[in-house]
C-alpha positions in Angstrom: 152.5 145.8 118.4 149.5 146.5 120.6 146.3 147.7 119.0 144.2 150.5 120.4 140.9 149.3 121.9 137.7 151.3 121.3 136.1 152.3 124.5 132.7 154.0 124.6 133.0 157.5 126.2 130.0 157.2 128.5 129.1 160.9 128.7 126.4 160.2 131.3 129.2 159.8 133.9 130.6 163.3 133.4 129.7 166.1 135.8 128.9 168.3 132.8 126.3 165.9 131.5 124.8 165.4 135.0 124.6 169.2 135.5 122.7 169.7 132.3 120.4 166.7 132.9 119.5 167.8 136.5 119.0 171.5 136.0 118.0 172.2 132.4 114.2 172.0 133.0 114.5 174.4 135.9 116.6 176.7 133.9 114.0 176.7 131.1 111.2 177.5 133.6 112.9 180.5 135.1 114.5 181.8 131.9 111.8 184.3 131.0 111.8 185.9 134.4 115.6 185.9 135.1 117.4 186.0 131.8 115.2 187.0 128.9 115.7 190.8 129.3 119.5 190.4 129.1 120.0 187.5 126.7 116.9 187.7 124.5 114.0 185.3 124.1 114.5 181.5 124.7 114.9 180.1 121.2 113.4 176.6 120.6 116.7 175.7 118.9 118.4 175.7 122.3 116.0 173.1 123.5 116.8 170.9 120.5 120.5 171.2 121.1 120.1 170.3 124.8 118.0 167.2 124.2 120.2 166.0 121.3 123.2 166.4 123.6 121.5 164.3 126.3 120.9 161.6 123.7 124.5 161.8 122.3 126.7 158.7 122.8 123.8 156.7 124.4 123.4 153.2 122.9 119.7 153.2 123.9 119.1 156.0 121.3 120.6 154.1 118.4 123.9 152.8 117.2 125.9 151.5 114.3 127.5 148.0 114.3 131.1 148.3 113.2 132.7 145.1 111.9 136.2 144.4 110.6 135.9 142.4 107.3 139.3 140.7 107.9 139.2 139.5 111.5 135.5 139.7 112.2 135.9 141.8 115.3 132.9 144.1 115.8 131.6 146.7 118.3 128.7 149.1 118.7 129.2 152.8 118.0 126.5 155.0 119.5 125.0 157.8 117.4 126.3 161.3 118.1 124.4 164.6 118.2 126.8 166.3 115.8 126.3 169.7 117.5 128.9 172.4 117.7 130.0 174.2 120.9 127.6 172.6 123.4 128.7 169.0 123.1 132.5 168.8 123.8 133.0 165.6 121.9 131.1 166.5 118.7 132.4 170.0 118.7 136.0 169.0 118.7 135.4 166.5 115.9 133.7 169.2 113.8 136.4 171.7 114.4 139.1 169.3 113.2 137.1 168.2 110.2 136.2 171.8 109.2 139.8 172.9 109.7 141.1 170.1 107.4 138.5 170.9 104.8 139.2 174.6 104.9 143.0 174.1 104.5 142.6 171.5 101.8 139.9 173.0 99.7 139.5 176.7 100.3 142.5 178.5 101.8 145.4 179.2 99.4 149.0 178.6 100.4 149.8 182.3 101.0 150.3 184.4 104.2 147.1 185.4 106.0 146.0 187.9 108.6 143.7 187.3 111.5 141.3 190.2 112.1 138.7 190.6 114.9 135.9 193.1 114.5 133.8 194.1 117.6 131.1 196.7 118.2 130.1 199.0 121.1 127.9 197.6 123.8 125.2 200.1 123.0 124.7 198.4 119.6 124.9 194.8 120.6 121.3 194.5 121.6 120.4 195.3 117.9 121.6 191.8 117.1 120.3 190.1 120.2 116.6 189.5 119.2 117.1 188.9 115.5 120.1 186.6 115.0 119.6 186.7 111.2 121.0 190.3 111.4 124.4 188.7 112.3 124.7 187.8 108.6 124.5 191.5 107.8 127.2 192.2 110.4 129.4 189.7 108.7 128.8 191.3 105.4 129.8 194.7 106.8 133.1 193.2 107.9 133.7 191.7 104.5 132.8 194.8 102.5 135.0 196.9 104.8 138.0 194.7 104.2 137.3 194.3 100.5 137.1 198.1 100.0 140.3 198.7 102.0 142.4 196.0 100.4 141.2 196.7 96.8 141.9 200.4 97.2 145.4 199.7 98.5 146.2 197.4 95.6 145.1 200.2 93.1 143.4 197.6 90.9 139.6 197.6 90.9 139.5 194.0 89.8 141.7 192.7 92.6 140.1 191.2 95.7 141.3 189.5 98.8 140.1 186.0 99.9 138.5 185.7 103.4 136.7 183.4 105.7 134.5 184.9 108.4 133.3 183.3 111.6 130.7 184.9 113.9 130.9 184.5 117.6 128.4 185.9 120.2 130.0 185.0 123.5 132.6 186.7 125.6 132.7 189.9 127.6 132.3 188.2 131.0 129.7 185.7 129.6 127.6 188.6 128.2 126.3 188.8 124.7 129.1 190.1 122.5 128.7 189.6 118.7 132.0 189.9 117.0 133.7 188.6 113.8 136.8 186.5 113.4 138.3 187.0 109.9 141.0 185.0 108.2 142.0 187.1 105.2 144.8 186.8 102.6 147.7 189.2 103.2 146.9 191.0 99.9 144.7 190.8 96.8 144.3 188.3 94.1 144.2 189.5 90.4 142.1 187.7 87.7 145.3 186.0 86.6 145.6 184.4 90.0 148.6 186.4 91.1 148.7 187.8 94.6 149.8 191.3 95.4 151.0 191.4 99.0 149.4 194.2 101.0 151.4 196.9 102.9 151.0 197.5 106.6 147.3 197.8 107.4 146.0 201.1 108.7 143.9 199.8 111.5 142.2 203.1 112.1 141.1 203.3 108.5 139.6 199.8 108.6 137.8 200.6 111.8 136.2 203.7 110.3 135.0 201.7 107.3 133.5 199.1 109.5 131.9 201.7 111.7 130.3 203.5 108.7 128.9 200.3 107.3 127.4 199.1 110.6 125.8 202.4 111.4 124.4 202.7 107.9 123.0 199.2 108.2 121.3 199.8 111.5 119.9 203.2 110.4 118.4 201.7 107.3 116.7 199.0 109.3 115.4 201.5 111.9 117.3 200.0 114.8 119.0 203.3 115.7 118.3 206.9 115.0 120.5 209.8 113.8 120.3 211.2 117.3 121.9 208.0 118.6 124.7 208.3 116.1 125.3 212.0 117.0 125.4 211.1 120.7 127.9 208.3 120.2 130.1 210.5 118.0 130.7 212.8 121.0 132.2 210.0 123.1 135.7 210.8 122.0 137.6 209.4 124.9 135.4 206.4 125.8 135.1 202.9 124.5 132.2 203.8 122.2 134.4 204.1 119.1 137.7 202.8 118.1 139.7 200.7 120.6 138.5 198.4 122.0 134.7 198.5 121.0 134.4 199.4 117.4 137.7 197.6 116.9 139.7 195.8 114.3 142.3 193.7 116.0 144.8 192.6 113.4 147.6 190.0 113.6 149.7 188.4 110.8 149.9 184.7 110.2 153.0 184.3 108.1 152.8 180.5 107.8 151.3 179.6 104.4 148.1 177.5 104.7 148.1 174.4 102.6 
């Protein structure tokens, strides 16, 4: 039986790597003039991600010597950047590892629903220059779902289980902060029993989310009452409801184990 042979991936030979290496410095120099107004200030963290990616998989930047204790065969394994999204290799590894950890240690073996929350374009800039505010957006999504599911179960001590991931890309490569939620299809009681939820009223969930987001931004001084009143008049546009202040819901019937 033939054995698989380890081969270094040599990222320097990819067009993706070469493009980043050749053009990043120019991109950084023109960012303020050409991109800052639309995408926000250039965060130093971006520079760290880029340079760590350029060092990823390069033996000149450090390696581990892997040796088999039985046959004595050994090879060099270059250090990786361990970054998500930007580095294709490291991102895929982290996605697989996180998925296995989530299914094995967090998610119960019950049906789940996948819910996506998005917000109107007019509000997205409120989250552009202060990324910490995305945590508040995530909390708005959780509190909206918890309130809705608990009220439907008619037990104040029953709560759903949920995992929320924040994404900021999409909408033709523009800045689009939105939430992906994996939530149990019902509520857990203190005893551990799950009460399965009925069909979800999408509009009711959207209105809860809308209320909490507007309340958040008003309390932080990011919008005014006049802005809220103006947006409330846009009955037949994409300002409220589908598809901007939106809760897209699908059911994952397969139990996660």
